C-alpha positions as CSV (number, residue, x, y, z in Angstrom):
1,M,2.2,6.4,29.7
2,I,4.4,5.0,32.5
3,A,4.0,1.4,31.1
4,L,4.9,2.6,27.6
5,G,8.0,4.3,28.9
6,I,9.1,1.2,30.7
7,I,8.5,-0.9,27.5
8,L,10.5,1.5,25.4
9,L,13.3,1.6,27.9
10,I,13.6,-2.2,27.8
11,V,13.4,-2.5,24.0
12,G,15.9,0.4,23.6
13,F,18.3,-1.3,26.0
14,L,18.0,-4.7,24.4
15,T,18.3,-3.5,20.8
16,G,20.8,-0.7,21.5
17,I,18.7,1.9,19.8
18,S,19.4,5.1,21.8
19,I,16.3,7.1,20.5
20,L,14.0,4.5,22.1
21,W,15.9,4.8,25.4
22,T,15.6,8.6,25.3
23,I,11.8,8.5,24.4
24,G,11.3,5.9,27.1
25,I,12.9,8.1,29.8
26,I,10.8,11.1,28.7
27,L,7.6,9.2,28.7
28,L,8.4,7.7,32.1
29,V,9.1,11.2,33.6
30,V,6.0,12.8,32.1
31,G,3.8,9.9,33.2
32,A,5.2,10.1,36.7
33,V,4.6,13.9,36.9
34,L,1.0,13.5,35.6
35,W,0.4,10.7,38.1
36,I,1.7,12.8,41.0
37,L,-0.3,15.9,40.0
38,G,-3.5,13.8,39.6
39,S,-3.1,12.1,42.9
40,M,-2.6,15.4,44.7
41,G,-6.0,16.5,43.5
42,H,-4.9,19.0,40.7
43,A,-6.9,19.0,37.5
44,V,-4.7,17.6,34.8
45,A,-5.8,18.4,31.2
46,G,-9.3,19.1,32.4
47,R,-9.6,15.9,34.5
48,R,-9.8,15.7,38.2
49,H,-7.8,12.5,38.2
50,Y,-5.3,10.8,35.9
51,W,-4.5,7.2,35.5
């Protein structure tokens, strides 16, 4: 999810499409939150770890 967010940020920046930029930021933030929760040992969506 983090990688997809970064790809969308780059594509949105290069093409000037603002919706891709926005979706990329959202995916990047959600992926980072899930990664942090998973690394702290919290179960995320029924999983013990998330990557």
